[in-house]
N, C-alpha and C positions, 0 to 999 in steps of 0.2 A: 831226855831228850830221843827222838826215835831215830833209829838206824834206818839209812837210806839203803835199799834192796839194791844188791848189785848183780847184772845178768851179765855173764861172760859168755859171748857169742858173736853171731854175725848175722845181720839182717836179712840176707839172703837165704839163711836156712831155715828150711822147714820146720824143725824142733826148736830153734829161737824165736820163729814167729808164732809157734803155738803158745809159748810161754808169755811173749809181749802182748798177743792178743789177750790173754786171761787178765794180765796185769793192767791193760787198757780198759777192759770191761770193769774192773774193780777200781778204776781212778785211781790206781796206786802210782806214786812216784817212785821211779827207780832208775838207776843208772846202767846204761848200756855200755860193758866194757869190751871193746871191739878184739877180737881174737883172728889173728892173721892165718887162715887156713893154707895160703899158697906157700907160707915159708915154715909150715908145718909147726906153728907154734903151740898147736893143741898137743903135739906128741914130744914135748920138752918137758924136763923136770918139774918147772913151777906149775905148769897146768896140769900134769899127771899127780901133782900132791892135791890136786882138786877134785880130778876125776881119773882114776887109775886107768879107765877105758880110753882115755885121750879122745873124747868125744865132747862136742858141744851141743846145748849149753850148760853152764854150770850157773847156779843161782846162790848167792850168799846173803843171809839175812843175819848180821852180827855174827855170833859164834857158830850159825848153823849152815853147813854147805850141803847143798843137793846136788844131784845128778840125775839123770833121765826126766825129759820134759813132762810126761805126764803126772809124775810125782810132785813136779813143782807146780802145776797148774792146780792139782788136788791139796797141796799146803796153801797156796794162795787163796784159793775158792774158800778153804776153811778158816783161814787166818783173817781173812776180809769178808766173812759171810754176811755180815750186815751192811755191807757197802755194795752200791753197784747192782748188778744183776744177780740173783741167787741161782748161782751155776751148779749147786749140788743139794738144792731143795730141801736145807737143812730143818724145816719146819714140819715135814711130811716123810714119814719113815719109808711109805711104799714108793712114793716119788722118787725119794733118796736112792732106793734100791734098784728101780728102773734106770735109773741114770748110770749106776755103777755097771749093771748089765751091758748097756749100749757103750759105755766106755770100754768095756772089754772086747766087745763086737768090733768096733774100731782098731783096737790093738792087736786082737787075734783073728779076724776074718779081713778087713778092709784093707789095713795097712800092708801085710804081706802079699797082697794082689798088687796094689797100685805104688808101692814104691819101687819095685823093679823096672816098673815101664817108666816112671818119673827119671829113674836113674839112668835109663837107656837112652833116653832123649835129652838129658841136660847134663848129666856127668860124664858119660862116655865119650863125647865130642871134646869135652876140656881135656880128657886125657888121651885125645889123639884118635880114638875109636870110633868105628862106625856103629850106631844103634843095631842091636842084634834082633832081629826081626821075630827070630824064633822063641826069644825069651818076651819080647813083647806080646805076641799072641797066645803063648801060653797063658800069661798072666791076665790078659784080656779076658780069656775064657773065665778064669776064677772070679775076676771081679765082676763080670757079667752076671755071674751066681749070686754074688753078695748083692748086686743091685737090685735083682728080681726080688730079694726078701726086703730092702729098704723101700721098694715101689710098693709093695703090699703093705708095709708098715705105715708108709705116710700117706697111705689113701685113708686110714682111719686117725692119724693124729698129725698135727701140724709139724712137730719136731719128733726126734727118734725116741725118746723116752717119754713123750706126752705133749700136750699142747703148751709146752714152755721150752724155751731155749735154755740149754745146760751145756756143762762140760762134754756130753756125749756128741752134741752137734758142732762144739767149738774143736775139737780134737781133730775132725776132719777137714777143717779149712786149709792148712798150708799146702797139703799134698794134693788135694783136689784143685786148689788155686792153680799149681803147676801144670797139672793133668790137663786142664781145660785149655791149654795153650799148646796141646799135642794135637796130631791128626787124630786121636782116638776121641776127642770130645763128644762126639756124637752119642756114645753108649750112655752118658748122662743126659744129653739133651732130649734123646728119644723116650726118656722115661719121664712122663709127666709130674707125678709127684715129686720124682728125685730133683726134677730140673727146678721145680718151684722152690723146694727147700734149699736147694744150692743158691740160688738167685735170692733169697731171703737172707740166710745167713752170712753170704758172702759179701752183702750190702751194709752190714752192721759197721758202724762207725769204728767201733774197736779193731775189726780186722783191716778195716780199709787203711787204718793207722799205721798197722803192723806191716800191711802189704807193701808200702811205700818202698821199702827195701829190697822187695823179693823180685830182684831183676834177672834172675838167672836166665841165660839164653836170648836176652833182649838184645835186639840189635841197635 
């Protein structure tokens, strides 16, 4: 009997949505177990036993427990590599290597620049603070440089790792989704190839399904 994958998290969360998108791309049945962030359920002993860092999401597959959303997507993409979209290009060593490169670019270059901006616009107000324009401006400068690299890359290939959709693209979805709701969205829209790429990947049914619960900041 197949064990149903459990994903502990919140649909509004970027990292939860990242894993949900991957599961939907693979058409994997899973149970979303809600974690109440406002009551700090993720900082309580039962949850800390699953992730000692007290962050969502956590994935359970039988006796395997994973934290860190990118590790979860890699696991799902590998376990179900023959199902749905091939997100890791497992039949082509060179393509798979390029996927890994751009997965790292998202984690090491893109994420550190975009995450503080999203935080200032969406999380700070919930904490009773005004967005810090200095933090926003400093990170917009970093993000612009990253997006210049993306614009050049996407002028020669449809997606980041090549002419195929992969985890490298998928990992960008949740933070960019919220970013596009900020006053800064023009730095993506003014780059023609990045804009076309974003419109393509964000219109995929798997992400549309995952983003239904991404309502941070909605009035």
